[in-house]
All heavy atoms as an XYZ file, in Angstrom:
659
protein
N      -5.166     28.013    -13.195
C      -6.386     27.482    -12.649
C      -6.536     26.039    -13.154
O      -6.334     25.749    -14.312
C      -7.547     28.349    -13.150
C      -8.806     28.016    -12.498
S      -9.971     29.330    -12.639
C     -11.266     28.649    -13.430
N      -6.947     25.190    -12.308
C      -7.157     23.760    -12.646
C      -8.606     23.551    -13.151
O      -9.481     24.232    -12.713
C      -6.853     22.812    -11.487
O      -7.757     23.169    -10.442
C      -5.383     22.979    -11.031
N      -8.724     22.597    -14.020
C      -9.989     22.191    -14.533
C     -10.725     21.386    -13.487
O     -10.238     20.430    -12.992
C      -9.857     21.382    -15.800
C     -11.122     21.064    -16.457
O     -12.179     21.373    -15.879
O     -11.103     20.551    -17.591
N     -11.967     21.875    -13.035
C     -12.699     21.165    -12.008
C     -13.078     19.770    -12.393
O     -13.382     18.911    -11.556
C     -13.844     22.046    -11.660
C     -13.987     23.036    -12.844
C     -12.591     23.115    -13.495
N     -13.150     19.491    -13.669
C     -13.585     18.230    -14.151
C     -12.407     17.135    -13.996
O     -12.615     15.986    -13.979
C     -14.026     18.233    -15.625
N     -11.157     17.667    -13.852
C     -10.034     16.759    -13.734
C      -9.723     16.580    -12.217
O      -9.324     17.523    -11.547
C      -8.804     17.343    -14.384
C      -9.037     17.488    -15.887
C      -7.601     16.395    -14.132
C      -7.968     18.129    -16.629
N     -10.020     15.424    -11.758
C      -9.778     15.064    -10.344
C      -8.402     14.376    -10.224
O      -8.017     13.662    -11.079
C     -10.844     14.093     -9.779
C     -12.210     14.687     -9.762
C     -13.182     13.751     -9.069
N     -12.658     12.533     -8.715
C     -13.278     11.420     -8.750
N     -14.498     11.316     -9.211
N     -12.760     10.230     -8.373
N      -7.684     14.646     -9.115
C      -6.480     13.872     -8.892
C      -6.770     12.407     -8.784
O      -7.807     11.997     -8.238
C      -5.878     14.440     -7.567
C      -7.044     15.212     -6.951
C      -8.039     15.501     -7.996
N      -5.826     11.631     -9.314
C      -6.013     10.183     -9.247
C      -6.015      9.655     -7.865
O      -5.142     10.092     -6.996
C      -4.853      9.564    -10.070
C      -4.954      8.084    -10.133
C      -4.023      7.448    -11.094
N      -4.035      6.087    -10.957
C      -2.981      5.407    -10.538
N      -1.847      6.012    -10.322
N      -3.022      4.121    -10.215
N      -6.892      8.836     -7.532
C      -6.895      8.225     -6.218
C      -5.702      7.231     -6.073
O      -5.325      6.610     -7.070
C      -8.229      7.411     -5.925
C      -9.418      8.371     -5.857
O      -9.236      9.493     -5.558
O     -10.537      7.853     -6.168
N      -5.276      7.099     -4.826
C      -4.188      6.075     -4.540
C      -4.751      4.714     -4.653
O      -5.930      4.500     -4.402
C      -3.623      6.366     -3.193
C      -2.839      7.705     -3.139
O      -1.947      7.880     -3.929
N      -3.187      8.514     -2.188
N      -3.898      3.744     -4.946
C      -4.370      2.308     -4.848
C      -4.514      1.982     -3.390
O      -3.668      2.245     -2.520
C      -3.213      1.439     -5.444
O      -2.991      1.861     -6.774
C      -3.630     -0.012     -5.343
N      -5.743      1.404     -3.040
C      -6.090      1.096     -1.701
C      -6.245     -0.402     -1.526
O      -6.986     -1.064     -2.256
C      -7.380      1.836     -1.329
O      -7.262      3.195     -1.499
C      -7.792      1.558      0.157
N      -5.534     -0.894     -0.519
C      -5.680     -2.293     -0.093
C      -6.496     -2.351      1.136
O      -6.340     -1.627      2.005
C      -4.236     -2.877      0.166
C      -3.383     -2.984     -1.035
C      -2.576     -1.906     -1.425
C      -3.403     -4.100     -1.879
C      -1.752     -2.010     -2.520
C      -2.629     -4.212     -2.900
C      -1.833     -3.184     -3.285
N      -7.433     -3.320      1.107
C      -8.253     -3.602      2.310
C      -7.690     -4.883      2.995
O      -7.578     -5.949      2.378
C      -9.742     -3.870      1.893
O     -10.145     -2.681      1.170
C     -10.586     -4.081      3.110
N      -7.272     -4.645      4.254
C      -6.633     -5.699      4.998
C      -7.407     -6.076      6.267
O      -7.952     -5.163      6.928
C      -5.188     -5.294      5.370
C      -4.288     -4.824      4.236
C      -3.082     -4.203      4.843
C      -3.900     -5.888      3.277
N      -7.442     -7.333      6.557
C      -8.038     -7.813      7.843
C      -6.930     -8.300      8.678
O      -6.289     -9.289      8.475
C      -9.002     -9.023      7.509
C      -9.674     -9.494      8.741
O      -9.315     -9.255      9.847
N     -10.786    -10.257      8.508
N      -6.628     -7.525      9.765
C      -5.535     -7.808     10.723
C      -6.162     -7.897     12.099
O      -6.777     -6.943     12.556
C      -4.499     -6.696     10.658
C      -3.928     -6.593      9.237
C      -3.421     -6.996     11.664
C      -2.995     -5.455      9.058
N      -6.055     -9.007     12.698
C      -6.553     -9.281     14.053
C      -8.101     -8.856     14.071
O      -8.560     -8.186     15.008
C      -5.827     -8.523     15.098
C      -4.423     -8.977     15.239
O      -4.173    -10.228     14.982
O      -3.547     -8.134     15.574
N      -8.834     -9.335     13.101
C     -10.310     -9.090     13.029
C     -10.691     -7.645     12.916
O     -11.776     -7.288     13.348
C     -11.046     -9.814     14.137
C     -10.880    -11.338     14.084
O     -10.862    -11.849     12.938
O     -10.863    -11.989     15.093
N      -9.779     -6.752     12.548
C     -10.060     -5.381     12.262
C      -9.791     -5.073     10.715
O      -8.820     -5.626     10.214
C      -9.246     -4.498     13.095
C      -9.593     -4.602     14.601
C      -9.060     -3.524     15.451
N      -9.598     -2.308     15.047
C      -9.240     -1.118     15.553
N      -8.295     -1.056     16.398
N      -9.816      0.005     15.121
N     -10.610     -4.282     10.171
C     -10.461     -4.001      8.727
C      -9.705     -2.691      8.623
O     -10.051     -1.656      9.222
C     -11.774     -3.865      8.001
C     -12.619     -5.169      8.229
C     -11.692     -3.583      6.571
C     -11.966     -6.395      7.625
N      -8.634     -2.639      7.848
C      -7.868     -1.398      7.575
C      -7.889     -1.163      6.057
O      -7.644     -2.021      5.328
C      -6.411     -1.621      7.968
C      -6.236     -1.804      9.456
C      -6.240     -3.087     10.026
C      -6.112     -0.725     10.347
C      -6.191     -3.238     11.417
C      -5.970     -0.892     11.717
C      -6.010     -2.205     12.247
O      -5.812     -2.329     13.585
N      -8.218      0.043      5.703
C      -8.159      0.495      4.329
C      -6.816      1.271      4.182
O      -6.649      2.320      4.870
C      -9.362      1.351      3.907
C     -10.585      0.482      3.862
C     -11.927      1.221      3.464
N     -11.752      2.039      2.231
C     -11.796      1.502      1.009
N     -11.894      0.248      0.816
N     -11.646      2.368     -0.022
N      -5.941      0.812      3.405
C      -4.568      1.286      3.335
C      -4.233      1.796      1.994
O      -3.804      1.086      1.099
C      -3.586      0.219      3.710
S      -3.995     -0.514      5.313
N      -4.362      3.162      1.715
C      -3.945      3.732      0.480
C      -2.405      3.704      0.313
O      -1.661      4.005      1.330
C      -4.482      5.187      0.538
C      -5.341      5.251      1.672
C      -4.958      4.172      2.555
N      -1.948      3.347     -0.831
C      -0.504      3.319     -1.145
C      -0.251      4.320     -2.237
O      -0.876      4.348     -3.253
C      -0.072      1.945     -1.529
C       1.452      1.872     -1.819
C      -0.394      0.951     -0.455
N       0.789      5.197     -2.017
C       1.119      6.225     -3.013
C       1.659      5.602     -4.275
O       2.105      4.408     -4.257
C       2.129      7.177     -2.475
O       3.438      6.606     -2.341
N       1.538      6.311     -5.410
C       2.152      5.792     -6.625
C       3.577      5.450     -6.540
O       4.052      4.441     -7.104
C       1.791      6.811     -7.775
C       0.403      6.969     -8.165
O      -0.365      6.045     -7.864
O       0.007      7.953     -8.791
N       4.351      6.329     -5.864
C       5.773      6.119     -5.770
C       6.037      4.838     -4.996
O       6.945      3.973     -5.313
C       6.427      7.284     -5.070
N       5.349      4.592     -3.888
C       5.494      3.388     -3.113
C       5.114      2.134     -3.918
O       5.796      1.090     -3.930
C       4.707      3.454     -1.781
N       3.993      2.247     -4.588
C       3.526      1.142     -5.451
C       4.603      0.762     -6.541
O       4.862     -0.389     -6.742
C       2.235      1.506     -6.128
C       1.385      0.362     -6.692
C       0.992     -0.615     -5.703
C       0.113      0.971     -7.400
N       5.142      1.811     -7.110
C       6.204      1.589     -8.144
C       7.380      0.860     -7.495
O       7.921     -0.087     -8.090
C       6.625      2.896     -8.782
C       7.855      2.775     -9.661
C       7.682      2.239    -10.936
C       9.120      3.123     -9.250
C       8.725      2.102    -11.789
C      10.235      2.985    -10.103
C      10.027      2.509    -11.366
O      11.133      2.246    -12.217
N       7.727      1.361     -6.325
C       8.948      0.761     -5.636
C       8.684     -0.664     -5.366
O       9.591     -1.605     -5.503
C       9.267      1.509     -4.356
C      10.460      1.020     -3.611
S      10.656      1.805     -2.025
C       9.502      0.815     -1.032
N       7.486     -1.023     -4.832
C       7.235     -2.427     -4.526
C       7.090     -3.312     -5.761
O       7.518     -4.471     -5.765
C       5.874     -2.485     -3.763
C       5.865     -1.900     -2.361
C       4.441     -1.757     -1.761
C       6.834     -2.615     -1.432
N       6.578     -2.737     -6.830
C       6.421     -3.603     -8.078
C       7.575     -3.839     -8.834
O       7.771     -4.856     -9.479
C       5.329     -2.917     -8.966
S       3.648     -2.909     -8.394
N       8.639     -2.928     -8.765
C       9.782     -3.179     -9.568
C      10.647     -4.342     -9.063
O      11.413     -4.806     -9.772
C      10.614     -1.872     -9.580
C      11.325     -1.588     -8.299
C      12.276     -0.374     -8.423
N      12.844     -0.223     -7.101
C      13.255      0.880     -6.618
N      13.200      2.028     -7.372
N      13.847      0.933     -5.467
N      10.446     -4.797     -7.855
C      11.108     -5.894     -7.274
C      10.498     -7.298     -7.710
O      11.042     -8.305     -7.348
C      11.273     -5.819     -5.807
C      12.140     -4.653     -5.381
O      12.993     -4.262     -6.225
O      12.045     -4.176     -4.253
N       9.349     -7.199     -8.286
C       8.611     -8.472     -8.542
C       9.132     -9.225     -9.762
O       9.624     -8.543    -10.659
C       7.086     -8.178     -8.760
C       6.385     -7.807     -7.476
C       4.879     -7.710     -7.567
O       4.357     -7.192     -8.558
N       4.206     -8.306     -6.614
N       8.972    -10.485     -9.735
C       9.386    -11.293    -10.838
C       8.374    -11.237    -12.009
O       7.213    -11.495    -11.784
C       9.379    -12.827    -10.287
C       9.877    -13.787    -11.362
O      10.267    -13.369    -12.457
O       9.861    -14.989    -11.050
N       8.868    -10.910    -13.197
C       8.011    -10.687    -14.298
C       7.302    -11.946    -14.877
O       6.320    -11.860    -15.593
C       8.701    -10.088    -15.465
C       9.091     -8.600    -15.155
O       8.502     -7.963    -14.375
N      10.150     -8.138    -15.804
N       7.801    -13.154    -14.363
C       7.184    -14.399    -14.817
C       6.039    -14.762    -14.020
O       5.293    -15.695    -14.401
C       8.297    -15.465    -14.765
O       8.636    -15.701    -13.413
N       5.698    -14.044    -12.937
C       4.527    -14.417    -12.080
C       3.288    -13.956    -12.918
O       3.200    -12.932    -13.562
C       4.549    -13.647    -10.803
C       5.555    -14.258     -9.843
S       5.381    -13.684     -8.104
C       5.106    -11.952     -8.205
N       2.156    -14.751    -12.645
C       0.903    -14.293    -13.216
C       0.369    -13.113    -12.439
O       0.881    -12.836    -11.341
C      -0.078    -15.470    -13.305
C      -0.561    -16.001    -11.993
O      -0.823    -15.273    -11.082
N      -0.634    -17.317    -11.824
N      -0.708    -12.489    -12.901
C      -1.200    -11.275    -12.282
C      -1.719    -11.516    -10.893
O      -1.568    -10.704    -10.041
C      -2.300    -10.709    -13.106
C      -1.741    -10.007    -14.407
C      -2.882     -9.410    -15.202
O      -4.030     -9.826    -15.143
N      -2.514     -8.433    -16.053
N      -2.403    -12.669    -10.670
C      -2.918    -12.898     -9.425
C      -1.860    -13.148     -8.332
O      -1.875    -12.542     -7.231
C      -3.818    -14.204     -9.421
C      -4.319    -14.612     -8.081
C      -5.087    -13.979    -10.352
N      -0.826    -13.917     -8.666
C       0.269    -14.106     -7.728
C       1.011    -12.844     -7.469
O       1.453    -12.510     -6.326
C       1.216    -15.172     -8.299
C       0.641    -16.555     -8.211
O      -0.224    -16.821     -7.469
O       1.187    -17.423     -8.942
N       1.193    -11.954     -8.539
C       1.897    -10.712     -8.298
C       1.092     -9.725     -7.400
O       1.595     -9.170     -6.497
C       2.118    -10.028     -9.701
N      -0.247     -9.768     -7.531
C      -1.127     -8.978     -6.757
C      -1.077     -9.463     -5.262
O      -0.931     -8.653     -4.290
C      -2.518     -8.960     -7.236
C      -3.540     -8.348     -6.259
C      -3.583     -6.952     -6.066
C      -4.295     -9.126     -5.405
C      -4.462     -6.399     -5.180
C      -5.200     -8.569     -4.451
C      -5.213     -7.237     -4.375
O      -6.108     -6.627     -3.404
N      -1.117    -10.701     -5.112
C      -1.145    -11.318     -3.753
C       0.264    -11.065     -3.027
O       0.315    -10.740     -1.801
C      -1.406    -12.772     -3.762
C      -2.813    -13.177     -4.070
C      -2.984    -14.700     -4.275
C      -3.820    -12.592     -3.136
N       1.278    -11.204     -3.794
C       2.632    -10.825     -3.203
C       2.693     -9.341     -2.786
O       3.211     -8.994     -1.675
C       3.736    -11.084     -4.170
C       5.118    -10.899     -3.635
C       6.246    -11.143     -4.662
O       6.138    -10.540     -5.700
N       7.211    -11.948     -4.280
N       2.152     -8.503     -3.698
C       2.135     -7.045     -3.362
C       1.299     -6.776     -2.034
O       1.662     -6.013     -1.199
C       1.537     -6.301     -4.540
C       1.574     -4.795     -4.505
C       3.001     -4.216     -4.385
C       0.887     -4.294     -5.738
N       0.118     -7.411     -2.013
C      -0.735     -7.294     -0.820
C      -0.115     -7.782      0.430
O      -0.182     -7.141      1.467
C      -2.097     -7.947     -1.030
C      -3.099     -7.650      0.000
C      -4.494     -8.191     -0.410
C      -5.455     -7.892      0.685
N      -6.807     -8.197      0.312
N       0.675     -8.870      0.397
C       1.403     -9.336      1.518
C       2.456     -8.306      1.998
O       2.667     -8.201      3.199
C       2.000    -10.644      1.246
C       1.022    -11.815      1.115
S       1.678    -13.410      0.652
C       3.156    -13.510      1.693
N       3.125     -7.694      1.099
C       4.160     -6.709      1.420
C       3.469     -5.521      2.157
O       4.040     -5.022      3.173
C       4.901     -6.151      0.178
C       5.754     -7.103     -0.435
C       6.395     -6.544     -1.669
C       7.325     -7.592     -2.409
N       7.963     -7.017     -3.652
N       2.334     -5.112      1.657
C       1.560     -3.959      2.334
C       1.131     -4.349      3.681
O       1.272     -3.708      4.644
C       0.400     -3.534      1.434
C      -0.440     -2.527      2.182
C       0.956     -2.914      0.140
N       0.561     -5.604      3.724
C       0.130     -6.141      5.113
C       1.264     -6.182      6.078
O       1.098     -5.813      7.266
C      -0.585     -7.464      4.942
C      -1.147     -7.927      6.297
C      -2.224     -8.955      6.135
O      -2.777     -9.186      5.069
N      -2.528     -9.663      7.203
N       2.366     -6.707      5.684
C       3.494     -6.912      6.567
C       3.939     -5.453      7.082
O       4.213     -5.292      8.299
C       4.682     -7.507      5.884
C       5.969     -7.645      6.655
N       6.056     -8.501      7.738
C       7.132     -6.961      6.594
C       7.228     -8.386      8.258
N       7.918     -7.386      7.583
N       3.961     -4.429      6.217
C       4.315     -3.099      6.628
C       3.299     -2.503      7.611
O       3.667     -1.947      8.560
C       4.482     -2.176      5.390
O       5.491     -2.733      4.558
C       4.785     -0.773      5.764
N       2.042     -2.763      7.291
C       0.940     -2.270      8.204
C       1.044     -2.854      9.609
O       0.947     -2.229     10.584
C      -0.430     -2.424      7.589
C      -1.528     -2.130      8.557
C      -0.541     -1.538      6.370
N       1.261     -4.180      9.602
C       1.553     -4.900     10.893
C       2.627     -4.274     11.647
O       2.510     -4.156     12.839
C       1.608     -6.370     10.637
C       0.348     -7.066     10.245
C       0.531     -8.491      9.793
O       1.673     -8.963      9.620
O      -0.509     -9.215      9.646
N       3.761     -4.037     10.992
C       4.878     -3.404     11.716
C       4.519     -2.034     12.265
O       4.939     -1.758     13.376
C       6.080     -3.245     10.742
C       6.816     -4.515     10.475
C       8.184     -4.339      9.834
C       8.297     -3.204      8.809
N       9.503     -3.164      8.087
N       3.763     -1.228     11.538
C       3.317      0.066     12.044
C       2.489     -0.060     13.259
O       2.651      0.578     14.274
C       2.628      0.876     10.916
C       3.593      1.299      9.860
C       1.909      2.056     11.525
C       2.902      1.893      8.588
N       1.596     -1.070     13.243
C       0.638     -1.317     14.350
C       1.378     -1.868     15.594
O       1.146     -1.461     16.733
C      -0.508     -2.224     13.964
C      -1.474     -1.734     12.868
C      -2.359     -2.837     12.454
C      -2.177     -0.503     13.436
N       2.392     -2.759     15.370
C       3.141     -3.282     16.518
C       4.032     -2.231     17.127
O       4.171     -2.207     18.359
C       3.953     -4.480     15.960
C       5.029     -4.871     17.006
C       3.124     -5.693     15.656
N       4.496     -1.293     16.309
C       5.384     -0.225     16.880
C       4.557      0.758     17.730
O       5.110      1.633     18.377
C       6.088      0.519     15.776
C       7.187     -0.324     15.191
O       7.631     -1.320     15.710
N       7.631      0.022     13.991
N       3.211      0.575     17.691
C       2.393      1.414     18.557
C       2.166      2.841     18.130
O       1.894      3.727     18.945
N       2.296      3.084     16.796
C       2.016      4.464     16.304
C       0.509      4.763     16.604
O      -0.339      3.876     16.542
C       2.260      4.554     14.835
C       3.786      4.390     14.546
C       4.190      4.710     13.180
O       3.480      5.434     12.486
O       5.245      4.219     12.702
N       0.306      6.044     16.897
C      -1.104      6.413     17.377
C      -2.152      6.082     16.374
O      -3.203      5.619     16.626
C      -1.051      7.873     17.653
N      -1.828      6.304     15.031
C      -2.740      5.965     14.009
C      -1.957      5.692     12.717
O      -0.884      6.065     12.533
C      -3.760      7.056     13.812
C      -3.176      8.433     13.756
C      -4.280      9.507     13.647
N      -4.825      9.434     12.311
C      -5.378     10.453     11.645
N      -5.381     11.578     12.227
N      -5.864     10.274     10.490
N      -2.708      5.069     11.849
C      -2.086      4.751     10.507
C      -1.888      6.019      9.724
O      -2.658      6.990      9.819
C      -3.074      3.843      9.727
C      -3.116      2.396     10.198
S      -1.539      1.529     10.016
C      -1.448      1.652      8.209
N      -0.798      6.022      8.946
C      -0.624      7.161      8.089
C      -1.811      7.302      7.058
O      -2.405      6.268      6.706
C       0.641      6.955      7.360
C       1.189      5.616      7.848
C       0.268      5.108      8.860
N      -2.083      8.517      6.625
C      -3.148      8.688      5.643
C      -2.840      7.946      4.349
O      -3.736      7.332      3.701
C      -3.344     10.165      5.406
C      -4.624     10.526      4.600
C      -4.889     11.963      4.551
O      -4.694     12.649      5.622
O      -5.182     12.444      3.507
N      -1.619      8.000      3.878
C      -1.196      7.243      2.720
C       0.158      6.672      2.978
O       1.094      7.344      3.589
C      -0.992      8.220      1.486
C      -0.513      7.501      0.304
C      -2.354      8.907      1.163
N       0.409      5.372      2.640
C       1.676      4.771      2.808
C       2.569      5.272      1.692
O       2.326      5.126      0.555
C       1.521      3.262      2.787
C       0.703      2.630      3.872
C       0.424      1.163      3.606
C       1.439      2.850      5.192
N       3.766      5.788      2.112
C       4.792      6.264      1.189
C       5.925      5.326      1.181
O       6.039      4.384      1.946
C       5.225      7.682      1.703
C       4.089      8.717      1.710
C       3.618      9.190      0.361
O       4.267      8.858     -0.627
O       2.532      9.786      0.300
N       6.854      5.551      0.210
C       8.009      4.630      0.073
C       8.804      4.451      1.407
O       9.341      3.425      1.738
C       8.888      5.260     -1.081
C       7.900      6.029     -1.883
C       6.898      6.501     -0.916
N       8.903      5.586      2.196
C       9.644      5.512      3.454
C       9.068      4.505      4.416
O       9.730      3.930      5.237
C       9.720      6.910      4.118
O       8.331      7.343      4.277
C      10.469      7.932      3.315
N       7.746      4.172      4.323
C       7.145      3.220      5.242
C       7.603      1.721      4.879
O       7.587      0.917      5.712
C       5.634      3.249      5.144
C       5.071      4.569      5.635
N       4.501      5.487      4.816
C       4.933      5.057      6.923
C       4.128      6.510      5.532
N       4.387      6.311      6.770
N       8.055      1.604      3.650
C       8.438      0.181      3.212
C       9.903     -0.006      3.261
O      10.396     -1.138      3.045
C       7.983      0.018      1.741
C       6.402     -0.003      1.635
C       5.686      1.153      1.296
C       5.701     -1.128      1.913
C       4.395      1.217      1.202
C       4.278     -1.111      1.872
C       3.624      0.019      1.519
N      10.695      0.986      3.595
C      12.115      0.845      3.668
C      12.512      0.506      5.151
O      12.115      1.217      6.032
C      12.867      2.083      3.269
C      12.532      2.404      1.748
C      14.331      2.011      3.477
C      13.027      3.688      1.230
N      13.310     -0.551      5.316
C      13.800     -0.811      6.662
C      13.095     -1.823      7.373
O      12.276     -2.353      7.676
């Protein structure tokens, strides 16, 4: 039995403005780890965050251009590969 006081951790959510529409895009921990491990450690935190947000936005734009019916509930590592 799980403790009701312990809630599962929320995914990191990026808010993106694409073509004047707002998208809230949760990214799984595994996808976030995959994206972060490629970053340059010498970057400051703001630049690292902005680079990460650009990667997420680029992926979301690709999903929208491909005409998928709706955005996935959570972006997983497979969405960022390819």
